C-alpha positions in Angstrom: 55.3 -61.9 212.2 57.9 -62.0 214.9 57.6 -59.8 218.0 60.5 -58.6 220.1 61.1 -56.5 223.2 61.8 -52.9 222.3 65.3 -52.5 223.7 65.2 -52.9 227.5 61.5 -52.0 227.7 59.0 -54.7 228.3 56.7 -53.7 225.4 56.8 -56.1 222.5 56.6 -54.8 218.9 56.6 -56.4 215.4 60.0 -56.4 213.7 58.4 -54.4 210.9 56.8 -51.1 211.7 54.6 -49.4 209.2 55.6 -45.8 208.6 53.0 -43.1 207.8 55.0 -40.8 205.4 52.1 -41.7 203.0 53.7 -40.8 199.7 51.9 -43.0 197.2 48.2 -43.5 198.2 45.7 -41.9 195.9 43.4 -40.7 198.7 43.1 -40.9 202.5 40.7 -43.8 202.4 43.3 -45.9 200.6 45.9 -44.9 203.2 43.6 -46.0 206.0 43.0 -49.3 204.1 46.8 -50.0 203.9 47.2 -49.3 207.7 44.4 -51.7 208.5 46.0 -54.3 206.2 49.2 -53.9 208.2 47.2 -54.9 211.3 45.9 -57.9 209.5 49.4 -59.0 208.6 50.4 -58.9 212.3 52.2 -55.5 212.3 51.4 -54.0 215.7 53.8 -51.0 215.5 52.9 -47.8 213.6 55.4 -45.0 213.2 53.9 -41.5 212.7 54.8 -37.8 213.2 52.9 -34.6 213.7 54.6 -33.3 210.5 53.4 -36.2 208.3 50.7 -35.7 205.7 49.8 -37.4 202.4 52.4 -36.7 199.6 54.4 -34.4 201.8 51.7 -31.7 201.2 52.3 -28.9 203.7 48.6 -28.1 203.6 48.0 -31.5 205.0 50.4 -31.5 207.9 48.9 -33.6 210.7 46.7 -35.7 208.4 48.7 -38.9 208.9 47.8 -38.7 212.6 44.1 -38.2 211.7 44.2 -41.2 209.4 45.9 -43.3 212.0 43.3 -42.3 214.6 40.5 -43.6 212.3 42.3 -46.8 211.6 42.8 -47.4 215.4 39.1 -47.5 216.1 38.4 -50.7 218.1 42.1 -51.7 217.9 43.9 -49.2 220.1 44.8 -51.5 223.0 46.6 -53.9 220.6 48.7 -51.4 218.7 51.9 -49.6 219.7 52.1 -46.1 218.1 54.8 -43.4 217.9 54.4 -39.8 216.9 57.0 -37.1 216.9 57.6 -33.5 217.8 60.2 -30.8 216.9 59.5 -30.1 213.2 58.1 -26.7 212.1 54.3 -26.8 212.3 53.9 -23.2 211.3 55.8 -19.9 210.7 55.7 -18.6 214.2 58.8 -18.3 216.5 57.5 -21.1 218.8 56.1 -23.3 216.1 59.1 -25.7 216.1 61.8 -27.1 218.4 61.9 -28.9 221.7 61.0 -26.1 224.2 58.6 -26.9 227.0 56.2 -24.4 225.3 56.2 -26.2 222.0 56.3 -29.8 223.2 53.4 -29.3 225.6 51.3 -27.6 222.9 52.0 -30.1 220.2 51.4 -33.2 222.3 47.8 -32.0 222.9 47.3 -31.4 219.2 48.7 -34.9 218.4 46.4 -36.6 220.9 43.4 -34.8 219.5 44.3 -35.7 215.9 45.0 -39.3 216.9 41.8 -39.4 218.9 43.5 -41.2 221.8 44.3 -40.6 225.4 48.0 -41.6 225.2 51.0 -42.0 222.9 53.0 -45.2 223.4 56.3 -43.8 222.3 56.8 -40.1 221.9 59.8 -39.3 219.8 61.7 -36.0 219.4 62.2 -35.7 215.7 65.6 -34.0 215.7 68.1 -32.4 218.0 67.3 -28.8 219.0 70.5 -26.8 219.6 68.5 -23.8 220.8 66.7 -25.5 223.7 68.6 -26.8 226.7 68.5 -30.6 226.8 67.5 -30.5 230.5 64.4 -28.5 229.6 63.4 -31.1 226.9 64.1 -34.1 229.2 62.1 -32.6 232.1 59.2 -31.8 229.8 59.1 -35.4 228.4 59.4 -36.8 231.9 56.4 -34.7 233.0 54.4 -36.1 230.0 55.1 -39.7 231.1 54.1 -39.0 234.7 50.9 -37.3 233.4 50.0 -40.5 231.5 49.9 -38.8 228.1 53.1 -40.6 227.0 54.3 -44.1 228.0 57.9 -44.1 226.6 60.2 -41.5 225.0 62.9 -41.7 222.4 64.8 -39.7 219.8 65.3 -39.5 216.1 68.2 -38.3 214.0 70.5 -37.8 217.0 74.3 -38.3 216.9 75.6 -40.9 219.4 77.0 -38.1 221.6 73.6 -36.4 221.7 71.9 -39.6 222.8 74.6 -40.2 225.4 74.3 -36.7 226.8 70.5 -37.0 227.0 70.8 -40.2 228.9 73.3 -38.7 231.3 71.0 -35.7 232.0 68.0 -38.0 232.6 70.0 -40.0 235.0 71.3 -36.9 236.8 67.9 -35.4 237.3 66.1 -38.7 237.9 64.0 -38.4 234.8 62.6 -41.0 232.5 65.3 -41.8 229.8 65.0 -42.3 226.1 64.4 -46.0 225.4 65.1 -45.9 221.7 66.7 -44.2 218.8 65.3 -43.9 215.2 67.9 -43.2 212.5 68.6 -43.8 208.8 70.0 -47.2 208.1 70.3 -49.3 204.9 72.9 -50.8 202.6 73.6 -47.4 201.1 73.9 -45.6 204.4 75.6 -47.5 207.2 76.7 -44.6 209.3 75.0 -45.9 212.4 77.7 -48.5 212.6 80.4 -45.9 213.3 79.3 -45.0 216.9 75.6 -45.5 217.4 75.7 -49.3 217.3 78.1 -49.5 220.2 76.0 -47.1 222.2 72.9 -49.2 221.5 74.6 -52.3 222.7 76.0 -50.7 225.8 72.8 -49.0 226.9 70.3 -51.6 225.7 68.4 -49.1 223.5 65.8 -50.1 221.0 66.6 -49.0 217.5 64.3 -48.2 214.6 65.8 -48.1 211.1 64.0 -45.7 208.7 64.4 -45.8 204.9 65.7 -49.4 205.0 65.1 -49.6 201.2 67.0 -46.3 200.6 63.9 -44.4 199.4 63.0 -47.4 197.2 66.4 -47.7 195.4 66.8 -51.2 196.9 63.2 -52.2 196.1 64.1 -54.0 192.8 62.2 -51.5 190.6 65.2 -49.4 189.7 68.0 -50.2 187.3 71.1 -48.2 186.4 70.5 -49.1 182.7 67.0 -47.7 182.5 65.2 -44.5 183.5 63.1 -44.7 186.6 59.7 -46.5 186.1 56.7 -44.3 185.3 54.9 -43.3 188.5 57.9 -44.1 190.8 59.3 -41.6 193.3 62.4 -41.0 191.2 60.3 -40.5 188.1 58.2 -37.8 189.7 59.6 -35.7 192.6 63.2 -36.9 192.6 63.7 -37.3 188.8 66.7 -34.9 188.7 68.4 -36.8 191.5 68.3 -40.2 189.8 71.4 -39.9 187.6 73.4 -38.5 190.5 72.3 -41.4 192.8 73.3 -44.0 190.3 77.0 -43.8 190.9 79.2 -46.8 190.5 79.2 -47.9 194.2 75.4 -47.6 194.3 74.8 -49.6 191.2 77.1 -52.4 192.5 75.0 -52.7 195.6 71.8 -52.7 193.6 73.1 -55.3 191.2 74.3 -57.5 194.1 71.0 -57.3 195.9 69.1 -58.2 192.8 71.4 -61.1 192.0 71.4 -62.6 195.5 67.6 -62.1 195.8 67.1 -64.1 192.6 69.3 -66.9 193.9 67.4 -67.0 197.2 64.0 -66.9 195.5 63.3 -63.6 197.4 62.6 -60.2 196.2 65.2 -57.4 196.4 63.1 -55.6 198.9 62.9 -58.6 201.1 66.6 -59.2 201.0 67.5 -55.6 201.7 65.1 -55.5 204.7 66.4 -58.9 206.0 69.9 -57.5 205.9 68.9 -54.6 208.0 67.1 -56.8 210.5 70.0 -59.2 210.6 71.9 -56.7 212.8 71.2 -57.4 216.5 71.4 -53.7 217.2 68.4 -53.0 215.0 65.1 -53.8 216.7 62.7 -52.7 214.0 62.8 -51.7 210.3 60.2 -49.2 209.2 58.5 -50.0 206.0 57.0 -47.1 204.1 54.9 -49.3 201.8 52.6 -47.3 199.5 50.2 -50.2 198.6 48.9 -53.4 200.0 51.0 -55.2 197.5 54.2 -53.5 198.6 53.3 -54.3 202.2 52.7 -58.0 201.4 56.1 -58.1 199.7 57.9 -56.4 202.6 56.5 -58.7 205.2 58.3 -61.5 203.4 61.5 -60.1 204.9 60.6 -61.7 208.2 60.5 -65.3 209.3 63.9 -66.3 207.8 67.6 -65.5 208.3 70.4 -64.6 206.0 73.2 -67.2 205.9 76.7 -66.0 206.6 77.8 -66.1 202.9 75.0 -63.8 201.7 75.5 -61.5 204.6 79.2 -61.3 203.9 78.6 -60.5 200.2 76.2 -57.7 201.1 78.6 -56.3 203.8 81.5 -56.3 201.4 79.8 -54.6 198.5 78.3 -51.9 200.7 81.4 -51.4 203.0 82.1 -47.9 201.5 78.8 -46.6 202.8 79.9 -47.1 206.5 82.1 -44.0 206.3 80.8 -42.4 203.1 77.0 -42.7 203.4 75.0 -41.9 200.3 73.2 -38.7 201.2 69.8 -39.0 202.8 69.0 -42.5 201.5 
């Protein structure tokens, strides 16, 4: 495993982060076992959120933080963790967003579930158009000075929203965002439009989530066959599969599968390596459901794409810079 500075910050993180969306584990003990296996593989970066719970079960909101807290026992000082705030945690008028009221309440709840005194990187999960940015930035700055949070960042922001946030932090002498977390993969390259140039200019860290396009680039799906039994697109997303398998998507999948075979790599390893080949991307978040998936994904590190392979992948996916494929 390779470790890199997270943007301009001094903290070093593994190039792969393990994401705790936790969709495929049969129970919470197995989820904890996969997290602990990530540590054994050298992954020191875990991405969580107060919203996350096993299998997207609304009744289990917050359980991913609880599971992570258990896995951290005896290892806390050697692991960098994120968690997030902004998502709806209930039906009340103050149960979501980035107001001082909500953020201050939710950070305490996250710390309790995680069973830790601090959060390494506290991320706002989305932009909140109903709360003044200055209120959010001042609140996050207070959390850093209180020692509850060490760094802050944002998810799912447009480049202008990141830029405005950095400007406000500078104007009021507050701690700035050190990173962004956005969707990025061969089927959704929208970050290249504006965000990449901002990342380079401001020295931000960048976390790419869904680097395998919700598994479409994992090698298990084929346009000629229905989704495999037990897979995500065979269960919850079954109706979306025919729509997703449009011509441009199938061309990317076929190219990834062919090149991976020629390189003696798996499709997942190649797709992840392509994401990590961009100097603007610091970390790719793997949402591996099993130990086997995790072992496979770790094989994306420790080697580099040659220019010819990179050019072929860039060319076949070029349409997805300006016409990204939905939420994949």
